[in-house]
N, C-alpha and C positions, 0 to 999 in steps of 0.2 A: 566558502566554496561557490555559493550561488553568485556572490558579488563578482568573483573572478570570471565566471562564465558570462555574466551580463557585460562586464567590462570588455572581455575579448570579443563578444558579439558586436558591441557598439563600435569597437575599434575596426573590426573587419567591415562592418557596414559603412563606416566613415571612409575607409580606404577605397572600397568599391564605388562609393558615391563620387569621390574625387576623381578616380580613374574614368568613370563614366562621363563626368562633366568635361574633363580635359580631352578625352577621346572625341566627344561630340564637337568641341571647339576646334580641334586640329583637323578633323576629318570632314566636317560639314561646313565650316566657315572658310571662305576663300580669302586669298591674299589681296590686299588693296595695292594697285600699282601707283607709284609716285612719279609724277612728271613736273619737275620744278619750273619748267618753261610754259606750263599750261596757261597761266594767267596772262601771258604775253600774246596770246592769240588775238587777232584783230577783231573777231566777231564779238568778243566780250566788251570791247569798247563800243561796238555798234549797238549792243543792248542798251546803253545809256541814252540812245536817241530813238529807241523804239518803245512802244507801249505793249504791255502784256495783253494777249488776246483772251477774250471770254469764250466759253464753250459755244455760244450762239454765233460766234464770228466777229462780234464787235470788239473794240479796244477798250481797255480799262484806263484809268488815269495813272496807274502804277507803272514805273519803269520796268522794262522786261528783265526778268531774273533767270529765265531758262528758255531753252528751245526743245525740251524733252517732248517727244511725240510718241503716243501710244497707238499702235495699229492693231485692229481686230479685223481680219479678212480685208475688206476694201475700205472700211471705215477708219478714219484717222483723226485723233483729237490731240490738241496741244495741251500740255499741262499748264494750267494758269495759276496754280497755287504751289509755291515751293517754300519750304521751311527747314532750317537747320537748327537743331537744339542740342546743347551739350549737357549731359547729365554727369554725375560724379564718376560713373563707370564707362559710359559710352557716348558716341556722337550719333545722333539720329538725323537722317536726311529724309524728308517726306516730299514726294512728288504726287500731287493730286489733280484730278480734273473733276469738275462738277458744275452745278448750276447755282451754287450759293446756298441752296437748301439741303442738298444731298450730293454726294459724290464718292469717288473711290480713287485709289491709287496704290502706290508702293512706298514702303518704308525700308530704307537701307540703314541697318544698325552696324556700327563699327566699334570694335573693341581691340585695342593694340594692333592696328593695321590689318585686322581680319574682319570680314563682313558677312552678313546674312541679309537676305531680302525677304520681306513678307508683304502680304496684301493688307490694305487698310480701307476703311470706309467711314463715312460720317453722314449723319442725317439730323434734321431738325425735329423729327418726330420718332424717336426710338421706341421700340416695342419691348416689353419685358421678354427676357429670354431670347433676344436677338442673336446672342452669341452661339446659341445651339445650332442655328441654321447656317453656319459658316460654309461658304462654298469651297469645294475641294480645289486645291491648286498645287502645282509642282513647278519649281523653278528649273527649267531645262538647261539654261545657259545664262551666264551673267558676267559682267565686267564692271569694275569701278576704278576710276583713275582720279586722284586728288593731286593738288599742287604741293602739298607738304604732308608730313607724316603725323603731326599732332596739332591740335587746335585748342584754344581756350575761348571763353566768352568774349565777344567783341572782335575776334579775328575775322579777316576776309577769307572766304573759301571759294575756290574755283574747282570745278570737277566735271566729270563725264561719267555717264552710266549707260549700259546697254544690257537688255535682258530679253529672254524668251521664256514664256510661261504657258503651261498647259492648264486650262481651267476645265473643271468637271471631268468626267470619264465616261467611257462607253460611247453610245451613239450621240450623246449630247456634248461631247468634248469639243473644245475649240482652243485656238492659240492666240496669245497676245504677244506682240513684240514692241519693245520700247527702246528709244535711243535718244540721247541728247546731252547737251552741256548745261551747266547751271553755275550761278555765282550768287554770293550773298554775304551776309554777316552772321556769324555764329551767335545764337541767342543763349 
């Protein structure tokens, strides 16, 4: 009798968990737009003849991989670090800006042509319990366009992303807007 009740309880909990996960995926993750002609845009070829900019305005030795710009009020920085990583479940696209020791940016996580965007940061001197002081943010608007619907390691990727984010809340709130194209190889 008790085993049946426990079994029913576990079954109901499992069903509720699955419904919750699927609901979150379909209601809060957005659809990726596919443009098969994206890779043919001329500025991607221009990237091969340009150098990626550093945050201080200088050029690196690396070939340009993106022109993603992040604007906070009147300040605008170009993302100098771009990375695409394929996991067994998802494709992660990271667009970061920083000085080499610390920085921040955004991660686009894609599962089955649906995406979510989150903030990320890195530092060379992490403190214990840094994760407790995460800054509040809310993605107000976003768009992701890729050149095809699936990738494997070693594939070329061409894409575009645009986002508007509210950081903090109350009298300290401010907005960030980012937009740009990127290209690379999936790692």
